[in-house]
TIRO-62634 format. One record per residue (C-alpha): residue in three letters; z, y, x. Coordinates in steps of 0.1 Angstrom, whole numbers, padded with zeros to 4 digits, always signed. Layout:
// TIRO-62634
alaZYX
...
***
This chain:
// TIRO-62634
met+0999+1409+1435
arg+0987+1403+1400
lys+0993+1367+1389
trp+0968+1353+1364
arg+0972+1325+1339
leu+0939+1309+1329
met+0943+1299+1293
ala+0908+1286+1283
met+0872+1289+1290
ala+0841+1284+1270
ala+0809+1272+1286
gly+0774+1274+1271
gly+0786+1265+1237
met+0808+1237+1250
leu+0845+1242+1255
leu+0859+1230+1288
ala+0890+1208+1291
gly+0923+1226+1285
ala+0910+1249+1258
val+0930+1252+1226
val+0903+1262+1201
tyr+0903+1263+1163
ser+0866+1262+1153
tyr+0852+1276+1121
tyr+0818+1261+1124
gly+0789+1283+1111
glu+0752+1286+1116
glu+0742+1286+1153
ser+0710+1295+1169
ser+0692+1267+1186
leu+0693+1268+1224
gln+0659+1264+1241
pro+0653+1251+1277
ile+0651+1279+1302
gln+0624+1286+1327
glu+0637+1304+1357
asp+0622+1338+1365
lys+0631+1343+1402
ser+0617+1379+1403
ala+0640+1389+1374
val+0670+1372+1389
asn+0665+1388+1424
ala+0660+1422+1408
ala+0692+1417+1389
ala+0710+1407+1421
ser+0700+1440+1437
asp+0711+1459+1406
ala+0745+1442+1407
arg+0751+1450+1444
ala+0743+1486+1437
glu+0770+1487+1411
asn+0797+1472+1433
asp+0818+1503+1440
arg+0818+1521+1406
pro+0853+1533+1396
leu+0873+1517+1369
arg+0864+1531+1335
pro+0893+1548+1317
glu+0910+1532+1287
thr+0890+1536+1255
ser+0895+1528+1219
pro+0879+1495+1209
gln+0847+1510+1194
pro+0812+1502+1204
glu+0799+1526+1231
ser+0766+1544+1229
arg+0745+1516+1243
gln+0760+1492+1217
val+0753+1512+1186
gln+0726+1496+1165
ala+0706+1511+1136
lys+0718+1483+1114
thr+0744+1456+1115
ala+0742+1419+1104
phe+0779+1419+1098
asp+0802+1428+1070
ser+0837+1440+1079
leu+0861+1412+1087
gln+0887+1411+1060
ile+0921+1396+1071
arg+0953+1391+1052
thr+0985+1372+1057
ile+1000+1351+1028
pro+1037+1342+1030
asp+1048+1307+1023
ala+1079+1286+1026
glu+1074+1278+1063
gly+1060+1312+1075
phe+1026+1325+1065
arg+0988+1318+1064
leu+0962+1340+1081
glu+0929+1341+1062
met+0897+1357+1074
gln+0867+1366+1052
pro+0837+1362+1052
ser+0842+1327+1067
ala+0804+1319+1070
gly+0793+1320+1106
leu+0828+1325+1119
tyr+0848+1305+1143
val+0880+1312+1163
gln+0870+1308+1199
lys+0904+1311+1213
thr+0941+1315+1203
leu+0964+1330+1229
ser+1001+1335+1229
met+1007+1368+1246
asn+1042+1383+1248
glu+1053+1391+1213
arg+1018+1387+1198
val+0993+1361+1191
val+0956+1370+1197
his+0928+1351+1180
val+0894+1358+1196
val+0870+1355+1168
asn+0832+1349+1172
arg+0809+1356+1143
tyr+0772+1349+1139
gly+0752+1375+1120
glu+0730+1366+1091
glu+0694+1360+1101
glu+0680+1380+1072
arg+0700+1410+1084
gly+0689+1407+1120
gly+0713+1381+1134
gly+0734+1388+1164
asp+0769+1380+1178
arg+0801+1398+1172
leu+0834+1393+1191
glu+0866+1405+1176
ala+0903+1402+1184
val+0927+1395+1155
val+0962+1405+1167
val+0991+1390+1148
glu+1028+1399+1151
pro+1045+1368+1137
gly+1078+1384+1133
ser+1065+1409+1107
ala+1034+1389+1096
glu+1012+1419+1104
ala+0976+1413+1115
arg+0950+1438+1128
ser+0914+1433+1138
tyr+0897+1450+1168
leu+0860+1450+1176
leu+0853+1439+1212
phe+0815+1439+1211
glu+0786+1435+1188
tyr+0753+1422+1202
pro+0720+1424+1183
tyr+0708+1389+1192
his+0723+1354+1194
leu+0739+1349+1228
gln+0735+1319+1250
ser+0761+1332+1274
ala+0796+1320+1270
thr+0822+1347+1266
pro+0850+1335+1289
val+0884+1346+1277
met+0918+1344+1294
ala+0953+1359+1293
val+0970+1376+1322
asp+1007+1382+1326
glu+1002+1420+1321
gly+0993+1410+1285
his+0955+1416+1285
val+0926+1396+1272
val+0897+1396+1297
phe+0862+1390+1285
val+0825+1396+1294
arg+0809+1423+1272
pro+0771+1421+1268
thr+0750+1450+1256
glu+0713+1455+1251
gln+0694+1485+1263
asn+0656+1489+1263
gly+0650+1451+1265
thr+0676+1444+1291
ile+0709+1427+1287
ile+0738+1443+1306
tyr+0771+1425+1314
asp+0805+1442+1319
leu+0838+1426+1327
ala+0863+1442+1304
lys+0899+1438+1293
phe+0916+1443+1259
asp+0952+1453+1255
pro+0966+1438+1222
ala+0996+1461+1223
asp+0975+1492+1215
gly+0940+1478+1208
arg+0924+1496+1238
val+0895+1483+1259
ala+0889+1491+1296
val+0859+1482+1317
val+0869+1464+1349
ala+0835+1458+1364
glu+0807+1478+1348
arg+0772+1464+1348
phe+0781+1436+1373
trp+0748+1419+1362
ser+0718+1427+1341
gln+0685+1409+1334
pro+0654+1415+1313
leu+0653+1396+1280
glu+0625+1372+1272
asn+0617+1370+1234
lys+0652+1385+1228
gln+0668+1356+1247
glu+0686+1354+1281
pro+0665+1338+1308
asp+0698+1328+1324
phe+0733+1328+1309
leu+0769+1330+1320
leu+0786+1297+1322
gly+0821+1299+1337
met+0849+1321+1348
his+0876+1313+1374
val+0907+1334+1381
ala+0924+1333+1415
gln+0957+1314+1416
gly+0983+1312+1443
glu+0996+1336+1470
asn+0963+1337+1490
gly+0940+1343+1460
gly+0945+1381+1456
asp+0932+1397+1424
lys+0898+1380+1421
val+0876+1366+1394
leu+0846+1343+1400
val+0819+1343+1373
thr+0790+1318+1373
ser+0757+1314+1355
phe+0737+1284+1344
lys+0709+1289+1369
gly+0734+1292+1397
arg+0743+1328+1403
thr+0779+1338+1412
trp+0798+1370+1412
leu+0832+1374+1430
ile+0849+1404+1414
asp+0880+1419+1430
trp+0902+1432+1402
ala+0920+1457+1424
ser+0891+1473+1444
arg+0865+1467+1416
arg+0842+1453+1442
val+0815+1429+1430
gln+0800+1404+1455
ala+0769+1388+1440
ser+0752+1357+1453
pro+0717+1365+1468
gly+0700+1344+1442
ala+0703+1313+1419
ser+0718+1292+1446
tyr+0741+1268+1426
pro+0723+1255+1395
ala+0745+1239+1369
tyr+0742+1205+1351
gly+0727+1200+1317
asp+0698+1211+1295
pro+0705+1238+1269
gly+0693+1227+1236
ser+0695+1190+1244
ser+0726+1182+1264
pro+0759+1199+1273
thr+0760+1222+1303
arg+0787+1223+1330
glu+0791+1239+1364
leu+0785+1219+1396
leu+0807+1244+1415
phe+0844+1234+1422
pro+0863+1265+1435
ser+0897+1262+1450
pro+0925+1278+1430
asp+0927+1307+1454
leu+0889+1312+1453
thr+0886+1312+1491
arg+0866+1279+1491
met+0843+1261+1467
val+0826+1228+1468
tyr+0791+1225+1454
gln+0776+1193+1442
pro+0738+1195+1437
lys+0723+1176+1408
ala+0713+1148+1431
gly+0750+1142+1432
arg+0756+1125+1466
gln+0756+1155+1490
phe+0783+1182+1489
gln+0787+1216+1505
val+0819+1234+1512
leu+0813+1272+1509
glu+0830+1306+1512
pro+0825+1321+1477
ala+0825+1357+1491
gly+0797+1353+1516
asp+0777+1322+1507
lys+0787+1308+1541
val+0784+1270+1544
val+0816+1258+1560
ala+0808+1220+1560
glu+0787+1194+1544
phe+0795+1158+1535
gly+0780+1130+1514
phe+0780+1094+1503
gly+0754+1067+1508
glu+0731+1053+1482
gly+0753+1023+1477
arg+0782+1043+1464
ala+0790+1053+1428
leu+0809+1086+1424
met+0833+1100+1398
asn+0812+1128+1384
pro+0826+1154+1381
gly+0852+1143+1407
ile+0862+1171+1430
ser+0898+1181+1424
trp+0918+1206+1445
asn+0955+1207+1449
ala+0974+1239+1436
glu+0979+1251+1472
ser+0941+1251+1479
thr+0947+1231+1511
arg+0928+1198+1502
phe+0907+1181+1476
tyr+0895+1146+1469
gln+0865+1126+1456
glu+0867+1092+1440
phe+0840+1066+1445
gly+0832+1028+1444
asp+0807+1001+1451
gly+0775+1011+1433
ser+0766+0974+1427
arg+0799+0968+1408
thr+0801+1000+1388
leu+0825+1001+1359
ala+0827+1034+1341
ala+0828+1053+1309
arg+0797+1075+1305
ser+0793+1108+1287
asp+0767+1135+1283
thr+0783+1155+1311
gly+0789+1128+1337
leu+0803+1095+1348
his+0840+1086+1345
leu+0841+1060+1372
tyr+0868+1034+1373
ala+0871+1038+1411
gln+0879+1015+1440
ser+0885+1042+1466
val+0894+1079+1469
arg+0887+1101+1499
phe+0908+1132+1508
tyr+0895+1162+1526
asp+0911+1193+1540
arg+0900+1227+1527
asn+0872+1229+1552
gly+0857+1196+1541
lys+0870+1175+1570
pro+0880+1139+1559
glu+0917+1133+1562
arg+0923+1098+1547
thr+0906+1072+1525
phe+0926+1050+1502
thr+0910+1017+1489
leu+0926+0996+1463
arg+0929+0959+1472
gly+0930+0932+1446
pro+0908+0911+1423
ala+0872+0920+1416
asp+0881+0937+1383
ala+0909+0958+1399
arg+0903+0996+1396
met+0921+1029+1400
asn+0919+1066+1393
val+0938+1096+1406
tyr+0960+1107+1377
gly+0969+1140+1392
trp+0985+1158+1421
ala+1022+1151+1427
ser+1026+1177+1455
glu+1006+1194+1481
his+1004+1161+1501
glu+1008+1135+1473
val+0989+1122+1443
trp+0997+1099+1413
leu+0975+1069+1411
glu+0968+1049+1379
thr+0958+1013+1388
phe+0945+0988+1362
arg+0924+0958+1355
val+0891+0963+1337
his+0876+0941+1310
thr+0848+0945+1284
leu+0854+0932+1249
lys+0827+0912+1232
gly+0802+0935+1215
asp+0816+0966+1233
thr+0796+0984+1260
glu+0825+1004+1274
pro+0851+0987+1297
lys+0887+0988+1287
lys+0919+0991+1308
arg+0947+0966+1309
asp+0978+0959+1331
ile+0981+0997+1338
ala+1006+1007+1365
tyr+1014+1040+1382
lys+1020+1047+1419
arg+1026+1077+1441
tyr+1005+1080+1473
asp+1013+1101+1504
ile+0981+1114+1520
arg+0998+1122+1553
thr+1014+1088+1559
gly+0993+1065+1537
val+1025+1051+1520
leu+1021+1039+1484
thr+1052+1038+1462
asp+1053+1017+1430
tyr+1068+1030+1398
arg+1081+1009+1369
thr+1069+1018+1334
ala+1097+1025+1310
gly+1097+1014+1274
ser+1112+1046+1262
pro+1115+1082+1275
glu+1153+1078+1271
asp+1152+1054+1300
leu+1145+1083+1324
lys+1177+1100+1335
gln+1161+1129+1355
pro+1126+1132+1341
val+1099+1156+1355
ile+1066+1164+1340
val+1034+1149+1356
gln+1003+1169+1347
pro+0971+1149+1346
phe+0939+1156+1366
asp+0922+1184+1347
gln+0885+1185+1351
pro+0859+1203+1328
ala+0845+1171+1313
ala+0852+1153+1281
phe+0869+1123+1297
val+0898+1110+1278
arg+0931+1104+1297
arg+0967+1104+1287
ser+0980+1139+1282
tyr+1008+1136+1307
leu+1035+1114+1322
leu+1072+1117+1325
ala+1086+1105+1358
asp+1120+1098+1373
asn+1116+1099+1410
asn+1151+1088+1417
ser+1148+1055+1398
arg+1110+1054+1404
thr+1103+1050+1367
ile+1075+1065+1346
trp+1068+1068+1309
pro+1032+1074+1298
ser+1025+1094+1267
pro+1007+1078+1237
his+0969+1080+1235
pro+0953+1101+1221
ala+0977+1130+1223
ser+0977+1165+1237
ala+1006+1181+1254
ile+1016+1218+1255
ala+1040+1228+1282
thr+1064+1258+1278
glu+1093+1271+1297
arg+1117+1250+1277
gly+1098+1217+1281
leu+1070+1199+1264
tyr+1054+1197+1230
leu+1034+1166+1221
his+1008+1166+1194
val+1000+1130+1183
pro+0972+1124+1158
ser+0969+1091+1141
asp+0950+1073+1113
val+0976+1083+1088
gly+0982+1119+1098
asp+0997+1137+1128
ala+1030+1147+1142
leu+1044+1172+1167
tyr+1073+1163+1190
arg+1094+1184+1213
trp+1110+1173+1246
thr+1133+1197+1265
lys+1153+1193+1297
ala+1184+1203+1278
glu+1178+1175+1254
pro+1156+1150+1272
ser+1145+1130+1242
trp+1115+1133+1219
arg+1124+1150+1186
trp+1100+1152+1157
leu+1092+1188+1150
asp+1064+1190+1125
gly+1036+1170+1109
arg+1021+1156+1077
thr+1005+1124+1066
phe+0970+1124+1050
ala+0967+1144+1018
met+0955+1127+0986
asp+0928+1141+0964
glu+0922+1124+0931
arg+0885+1134+0932
ala+0878+1124+0967
gly+0904+1097+0975
glu+0922+1100+1008
gly+0918+1135+1021
val+0914+1149+1056
ala+0943+1154+1080
trp+0958+1188+1075
arg+0959+1197+1112
leu+0926+1197+1131
asp+0938+1207+1166
ala+0969+1207+1187
pro+0989+1238+1178
val+0996+1268+1200
ile+1033+1272+1206
his+1043+1309+1205
arg+1075+1317+1223
asp+1090+1283+1212
arg+1095+1298+1178
trp+1061+1295+1160
leu+1035+1268+1156
val+1000+1282+1152
tyr+0973+1259+1140
val+0943+1254+1118
asp+0952+1243+1082
arg+0925+1230+1059
asp+0930+1226+1022
pro+0923+1189+1015
ile+0906+1197+0982
asp+0883+1227+0987
gly+0881+1225+1025
glu+0889+1262+1031
arg+0903+1268+1065
ala+0931+1292+1075
ile+0953+1297+1104
arg+0989+1287+1096
tyr+1020+1302+1112
ala+1049+1279+1107
lys+1084+1286+1121
thr+1097+1258+1144
pro+1127+1242+1127
asn+1156+1265+1134
ser+1193+1261+1128
val+1205+1273+1095
gln+1221+1306+1090
gln+1255+1310+1105
thr+1288+1327+1097
ala+1302+1355+1118
gly+1323+1329+1135
gly+1292+1308+1145
leu+1294+1280+1120
pro+1262+1270+1102
ile+1263+1276+1065
leu+1256+1243+1048
pro+1243+1240+1012
pro+1270+1235+0985
ser+1256+1200+0978
ile+1272+1188+1011
ser+1305+1185+0993
glu+1292+1176+0958
ala+1301+1140+0949
pro+1272+1122+0932
glu+1277+1100+0902
leu+1295+1068+0911
asn+1292+1034+0896
glu+1330+1033+0890
trp+1330+0996+0883
trp+1368+0995+0889
thr+1373+1015+0857
arg+1351+0993+0834
glu+1367+0963+0817
gly+1352+0930+0827
tyr+1336+0944+0859
tyr+1366+0939+0882
lys+1393+0915+0890
pro+1424+0915+0911
ala+1415+0910+0947
glu+1427+0880+0966
lys+1457+0888+0986
glu+1447+0897+1021
ala+1473+0890+1048
gly+1454+0907+1075
ala+1433+0939+1077
arg+1403+0948+1056
val+1390+0972+1084
leu+1396+0971+1121
gly+1388+0998+1146
lys+1391+0989+1183
ser+1395+1016+1209
arg+1400+1013+1247
tyr+1435+1026+1241
gly+1446+1007+1210
thr+1436+0994+1175
ile+1436+1009+1140
arg+1439+0987+1110
leu+1434+0993+1073
lys+1454+0970+1050
pro+1453+0969+1012
gln+1483+0980+0992
ala+1493+0964+0959
gly+1468+0968+0931
glu+1436+0963+0950
val+1407+0951+0928
ala+1374+0935+0936
asp+1339+0937+0919
val+1333+0905+0899
gln+1295+0907+0905
glu+1302+0898+0941
asp+1272+0918+0954
gly+1286+0916+0989
leu+1324+0922+0991
gln+1334+0953+0971
phe+1370+0965+0969
tyr+1388+0995+0955
gly+1424+1006+0960
asp+1449+1023+0983
tyr+1451+1014+1019
thr+1478+1016+1046
val+1466+1028+1080
thr+1484+1017+1112
phe+1478+1022+1149
glu+1489+0999+1176
ala+1487+1013+1211
arg+1475+0991+1240
ala+1511+0991+1253
gly+1523+0977+1220
ala+1538+1008+1203
arg+1530+1010+1165
lys+1525+1041+1144
glu+1517+1046+1107
leu+1489+1070+1100
pro+1483+1088+1066
ala+1474+1063+1040
ile+1440+1065+1022
gln+1441+1067+0984
gly+1414+1056+0960
leu+1390+1041+0987
arg+1359+1021+0978
leu+1348+0995+1003
glu+1315+0976+1005
gln+1315+0950+1033
glu+1295+0921+1047
ala+1326+0901+1053
ser+1363+0902+1045
leu+1369+0921+1077
ala+1348+0952+1085
his+1347+0971+1118
met+1346+1007+1129
glu+1321+1020+1155
arg+1334+1033+1188
val+1319+1063+1207
ser+1337+1068+1240
phe+1344+1102+1256
asp+1363+1110+1288
gly+1399+1102+1281
trp+1395+1094+1244
asp+1375+1073+1218
leu+1360+1084+1186
leu+1362+1057+1159
leu+1336+1061+1131
phe+1346+1044+1098
arg+1319+1037+1072
pro+1337+1025+1041
gln+1303+1014+1027
gln+1288+0989+1052
tyr+1271+0964+1029
leu+1237+0959+1045
phe+1218+0949+1013
gly+1232+0979+0994
lys+1211+1003+1015
gly+1184+1021+0996
leu+1191+1004+0963
ala+1216+1028+0949
pro+1206+1064+0959
asn+1233+1079+0937
asn+1261+1060+0954
pro+1271+1079+0985
arg+1278+1063+1019
tyr+1305+1083+1035
leu+1318+1087+1071
arg+1354+1090+1082
ala+1366+1095+1117
phe+1397+1088+1139
ala+1405+1098+1174
val+1424+1076+1199
thr+1435+1091+1233
arg+1443+1077+1266
lys+1479+1088+1260
gly+1482+1063+1231
glu+1479+1089+1204
ala+1458+1083+1172
phe+1451+1105+1142
pro+1424+1110+1116
leu+1399+1138+1120
val+1386+1162+1093
phe+1351+1176+1092
arg+1351+1214+1093
tyr+1321+1234+1082
ala+1310+1264+1062
asp+1291+1266+1029
arg+1284+1288+0999
ser+1300+1267+0972
arg+1325+1295+0964
gly+1311+1323+0985
val+1306+1318+1022
gly+1337+1302+1036
glu+1350+1274+1058
arg+1358+1241+1042
ser+1373+1208+1055
leu+1366+1173+1042
thr+1382+1140+1051
glu+1348+1122+1047
leu+1313+1135+1049
pro+1282+1121+1031
leu+1261+1101+1056
asp+1225+1091+1057
asp+1232+1056+1069
asn+1195+1050+1077
gln+1200+1070+1109
pro+1223+1062+1137
val+1252+1084+1147
arg+1247+1092+1183
arg+1264+1110+1211
gln+1247+1140+1227
gly+1266+1154+1256
glu+1301+1162+1243
thr+1290+1163+1207
ile+1279+1138+1181
val+1248+1141+1160
met+1244+1126+1125
met+1222+1129+1094
ala+1240+1142+1063
gly+1233+1124+1031
lys+1208+1135+1005
asp+1203+1170+1021
gln+1187+1154+1052
leu+1205+1179+1074
glu+1209+1169+1110
leu+1244+1180+1120
thr+1259+1185+1154
leu+1296+1181+1155
gln+1319+1193+1182
pro+1352+1174+1186
asn+1384+1196+1186
leu+1412+1172+1193
ala+1438+1200+1193
gly+1429+1208+1157
his+1423+1172+1147
glu+1388+1180+1136
leu+1351+1176+1141
ile+1334+1210+1137
val+1298+1213+1124
thr+1284+1236+1150
asp+1247+1232+1143
ala+1224+1220+1114
ser+1187+1214+1112
asp+1167+1206+1081
arg+1150+1172+1087
arg+1136+1166+1052
arg+1099+1168+1062
glu+1104+1145+1091
ser+1122+1120+1069
glu+1094+1123+1043
gln+1067+1116+1068
met+1085+1087+1084
arg+1091+1073+1049
leu+1054+1075+1039
leu+1044+1058+1071
ala+1069+1030+1067
glu+1060+1025+1030
arg+1023+1022+1039
tyr+1029+0995+1065
thr+1054+0978+1042
glu+1026+0974+1017
leu+1003+0961+1044
ile+1028+0934+1054
glu+1033+0927+1017
gln+0995+0921+1013
ala+0995+0899+1044
leu+1023+0878+1028
gly+1000+0873+0998
leu+1020+0896+0975
asp+0994+0918+0959
glu+1008+0924+0924
ser+1025+0957+0932
leu+1003+0971+0959
ser+0993+1008+0957
leu+0974+1013+0990
pro+0953+1045+0990
lys+0920+1027+0995
gly+0930+0994+0979
pro+0938+0961+0997
leu+0922+0957+1031
glu+0896+0930+1040
ala+0913+0900+1056
asn+0899+0906+1091
gln+0909+0943+1089
leu+0944+0933+1078
ile+0949+0907+1106
ser+0936+0932+1132
leu+0966+0954+1124
phe+0990+0927+1137
thr+0996+0918+1173
glu+0997+0881+1180
glu+1034+0882+1185
ala+1039+0900+1151
trp+1017+0876+1132
asn+1035+0845+1147
asn+1070+0859+1139
pro+1090+0829+1126
gly+1105+0849+1097
phe+1072+0863+1086
gln+1056+0828+1088
arg+1084+0813+1068
leu+1079+0838+1040
lys+1041+0835+1041
gly+1042+0797+1041
asp+1066+0796+1011
phe+1046+0822+0992
asp+1013+0803+0999
glu+1028+0771+0987
gln+1041+0787+0955
arg+1006+0802+0948
thr+0989+0768+0955
ser+1013+0750+0931
gly+1003+0774+0903
his+1036+0793+0903
pro+1029+0823+0925
ser+1059+0843+0937
arg+1064+0877+0920
ala+1084+0890+0950
phe+1078+0926+0959
ser+1090+0952+0984
trp+1117+0977+0979
pro+1118+1010+0998
pro+1121+1005+1036
ile+1154+1014+1053
asp+1166+1023+1088
ile+1134+1043+1096
val+1137+1056+1131
ser+1112+1074+1154
val+1120+1056+1187
ala+1093+1075+1206
pro+1062+1095+1197
asp+1042+1062+1197
thr+1069+1039+1183
val+1086+1037+1149
arg+1110+1010+1138
phe+1122+1002+1103
thr+1135+0974+1081
met+1113+0961+1053
thr+1132+0951+1022
leu+1120+0925+0998
asn+1131+0914+0964
leu+1125+0876+0965
phe+1135+0870+0928
tyr+1115+0891+0903
ala+1137+0907+0876
ile+1169+0892+0890
gly+1172+0904+0925
his+1176+0885+0958
ala+1171+0907+0988
ala+1156+0899+1022
his+1152+0922+1052
leu+1126+0919+1079
glu+1127+0942+1110
val+1094+0959+1119
ala+1081+0978+1149
leu+1050+1000+1147
lys+1031+1012+1178
leu+1004+1038+1181
glu+0974+1024+1199
glu+0942+1044+1204
gly+0951+1067+1175
ala+0959+1039+1150
trp+0993+1025+1140
lys+0996+0987+1146
ile+1023+0963+1136
his+1035+0957+1171
asp+1063+0933+1164
leu+1084+0917+1137
gly+1120+0909+1142
thr+1149+0891+1125
leu+1146+0879+1088
asn+1179+0882+1070
ala+1183+0871+1034
gln+1211+0880+1010
lys+1238+0854+1001
gly+1236+0842+0966
asp+1221+0818+0941
gly+1186+0833+0941
val+1155+0817+0957
pro+1162+0782+0970
gly+1164+0779+1007
tyr+1171+0817+1012
asp+1209+0818+1005
gly+1221+0837+1035
leu+1191+0826+1055
val+1189+0842+1090
ile+1159+0836+1113
glu+1166+0855+1145
asp+1138+0870+1166
pro+1146+0900+1188
leu+1125+0930+1180
arg+1103+0941+1209
leu+1097+0978+1213
glu+1079+0979+1247
***
């Protein structure tokens, strides 16, 4: 049996849900209302039945056949080229006028762009469909003609991919005033076209226009579907085409008219076929009565309906994947709460009724609760279960569309009527065994979350941000998240069940036009988990191209499997060697105890200064330099001296610093950061912050670990370092039996594998995270400045569009964030200084500790200089949350001021307030 995978479908100029389309908008012909000509339709039906048993046409080259050849053409040849760049290449197509990419399909080793072009009216007009086939590995692209039609089409040209690697499409041709439709397939491997169902329909043209036009295409899914395709028209004709036998079963007439009015409102089908195409539900335009039909024979299996007092989700019929049941949501018509669109009514329902495949009611679920309680089916959980989204509804003042609040998710068993509650997690990391929950997918422009992640064992669920679009692959999920400051792409895999930033940009700036457009217009196509394919528009001249960018891969490896790091990984930047400059240091006060303590489950490591230790006289924190004795005391009491550390520079918050412990089975990894001074972060980019490591085992053994890696500093070879440059703005985290850290200025994410036998941490993988870091930095900097403006500090602002109006600025804060005690303390003091005639000249420094917690959550620490030209640092924790496509200041946390004689009242001030991320 041939299995099909429906990728996308265009309908009457409107793309249905699920399509991934990159549109190059050109001139379109206007669509006029259609008057039905029943005689022409019936004649066409007889003509189609006569063509049912024609044999499959042999493979042909992709050239127009005799009935397609025109005396002249309205089209110049499509010129395509690929242009290499640092991330892959760009695909450009010319002429761009009247051109749009209807579909982009990832097919085996190739990507196929189905390109529709509108002909110039002065040259006769017409439509031309071409396939641009790209092989990303070689950056080669070729164009193949699928058809050229002399007039502008109203018919959609449904396109899909099949697992044999073909593109299937409807090919129209004109002959003696009649339009003829063939079902054809295109093989991108060799560029050949074969006709599957020749002349399955034809109709006379009226003023060079189609009296009726094709609207949808459905491909059989599941074991019982066979090799069938269902094609529908706007006026209500259907054709069930058997791929294997080539038999075409046409409806006797226009029995199932669609919704909409071409030229004035979008069109959509009112037929809802089961995935296996053995049943379909038809909802006439009246909307309350339904028919269950056999698509092959127009046999009415059952009828059902709803009374005048009911409001219906429209469109609302949804089949399960097994084609065994469907449902329809409804509510009290006198208490209707809904979001309306040109194509229907998205009802916030009160009930849902489930039917078997023959239209017999099985069970009705009604939500109990307050008058504003509503629900919707989110999607199917199994053949017998659905996910429900329950919520309260309210309408904001001045808004006509109701909003959801108090959203919760439940799982409902249709057979038993049992409803299971799920807890909403604050982070996807809270789910230990997550599974993907696909949303209800209906061909209407209703906005829902793109997916959920659920842990059925712990009955926990994590909803995706909104708006967002998800792309599922064999490895996991990709999430494209647009926002008011740009967009980002994240990847989640079962092997690494956490969201990792993959690609994205903030808004571009154009000096002539101010803030430019976002660079990505649509969610990308993911090709074999190796390429991102998306529309790229130049922010200055607006020219569009299709961009092929490689997904961030590991860097090149040695024959032994070690990633080859850049030589800069071991290059020591310039140091402020204050201990060598007269007058900048003094003998350190004698310390009887340890300077640094590392506590393991199996013992303790201590670093004690040897004679000659010196301290920085500036007292910017506690800074020491000298040689240090390292000792280990096992839990049983045995002591051991480890190799001493010579020439070590320490920056500490207090006289005693601590190592971080990461526990593994039978041993602990102690991570030692010699530079720990919090207020030194971000202020001295040339001063490295290094990482050292020790291992302590259950047997009471302890030893330092070296970092082993490969680089090209002296030809490709392996190196070992006792300390590695660290980006201290990112946490060091455990991932399985490895640890992951961000290397210093190179912004390389390193994966290190412990090798206790060799006393080493081996760098086994490395990924370039510079673009992610840059995007996170730009986002944090923008919101740092917005908080700065809210504090009344406007002297150093450089916001792209200037300071915001007061009401706009306040709307970016949640109530909790605005009332944060640290923020209010700063704001109150700055307001008082300004009122007294001595305004503060405080300003922000670069933000630190920027972390993408989840696709919709970013946290960072805002840094302020409270004392202009002198320096007195203060830190304020910030959490940003993406809400309805806009970043908001979700919460503010602890305010922490530097110790010192700076601003009165802020010497070591700490105002604690836990940062809320949920």
